C-alpha positions, 0 to 999 in steps of 0.5 A, spaced: 554 390 498 557 395 500 563 394 505 559 397 512 563 403 513 561 405 505 554 404 506 555 408 513 558 413 508 552 413 503 547 414 508 549 419 510 551 423 504 543 420 502 540 423 509 544 429 507 540 431 501 535 429 502 535 435 509 538 439 503 532 438 499 527 439 505 530 446 507 530 449 500 523 447 501 521 451 507 525 457 504 520 456 497 515 456 501 517 462 505 519 465 500 516 473 499 512 474 493 513 479 488 507 484 489 509 489 494 505 494 492 497 496 490 492 500 492 486 497 495 480 493 491 475 496 496 475 500 503 474 497 510 467 500 508 466 506 513 468 512 508 475 514 512 474 511 519 479 505 517 480 503 525 486 507 525 493 506 522 492 499 525 485 498 522 488 500 515 494 495 516 490 490 518 485 491 511 493 492 507 494 484 509 486 481 509 487 484 501 495 481 500 492 474 504 487 474 499 491 475 493 497 471 495 502 475 498 500 475 506 507 473 507 510 481 507 508 485 512 503 490 509 503 498 511 498 503 509 500 509 506 497 513 511 499 520 516 497 520 522 496 528 525 499 529 532 493 529 536 492 529 543 496 523 546 497 521 538 505 523 536 505 525 529 507 519 523 509 520 516 507 516 511 513 516 508 516 513 514 511 506 515 513 503 508 520 501 509 525 501 504 522 499 497 523 496 490 515 497 490 512 492 485 505 492 482 501 486 480 503 486 474 511 485 477 511 492 475 517 497 479 513 503 480 519 506 485 525 503 487 527 506 494 523 512 498 526 517 495 525 516 488 517 515 490 516 522 491 521 525 486 518 527 479 521 520 477 516 515 480 512 510 476 506 511 479 500 512 475 492 509 473 496 503 469 500 502 474 497 503 481 492 497 479 489 493 486 491 487 488 489 483 484 492 486 478 485 490 475 487 497 474 482 503 478 477 507 475 479 515 474 478 521 471 473 519 464 471 513 468 464 512 471 464 513 477 470 517 478 474 514 484 481 517 482 481 520 489 486 516 494 487 517 501 494 519 504 494 525 509 500 528 506 503 532 503 508 531 497 514 529 500 510 523 505 510 528 512 504 529 515 500 535 514 501 539 520 497 545 523 491 544 527 486 543 520 484 536 520 487 532 514 486 526 516 479 524 518 481 524 526 486 519 524 482 515 520 477 514 526 471 518 522 465 517 517 462 523 518 465 531 519 472 532 517 477 532 512 482 528 509 488 529 503 487 526 498 491 524 492 489 522 484 492 516 483 492 516 475 495 523 475 489 528 472 486 535 475 479 536 473 479 534 467 483 530 463 486 536 459 489 539 466 495 538 469 497 532 471 496 533 479 500 529 486 499 521 487 499 523 494 497 529 495 491 533 491 486 537 495 482 536 501 475 532 501 469 534 502 467 530 509 469 523 511 463 519 509 463 515 503 458 520 500 463 526 502 469 522 499 464 520 492 463 527 490 469 529 490 472 523 486 474 517 491 471 511 495 475 511 500 481 507 498 488 508 500 495 504 498 499 499 501 506 497 502 510 491 504 515 494 509 519 488 508 
């Protein structure tokens, strides 16, 4: 048997070790997943009506949670135009500082500047869904490479009175949204690569109109934390 004072020290050390293990376990439970970027596997179901930026963010969060990445703060890569009481918001300002990693552990960009420059690694093979699946692009059936952004190539909002965000992501009928091509292809597979975030306006805001130009109401989600 240990003397009384030694038993006290022994139990104190043991208690400290247990406490440390418990804290480490809690920290592990709250550890952030490696995935910090994805293309939505599906839209909310109303074309470009995403319920505004707040609704789009919620959809990102829901999809991420279903994929086991709900412990991140997810934001939709979407810009908002200055209309009425709504202020302009740039997509690039909503998504944190990076780096951003897809579901397979591949880095698509290290920071905001790289993401919006020629050195980003965003293409059909890396722009995966939250499930780690590729999104159909030019040459596939159906083509779904149009991704909603409402943004210019530098990630800032399209200025002016022309609608480029389907009424700030609240319309599913008339209107238009700027889209990018996740596969970086143009009118056909031999055409020059197009911007991942700013290729052309959509023909409308409804599901059928988005399909007509090669889209499905999908958009990019980034972990902002």
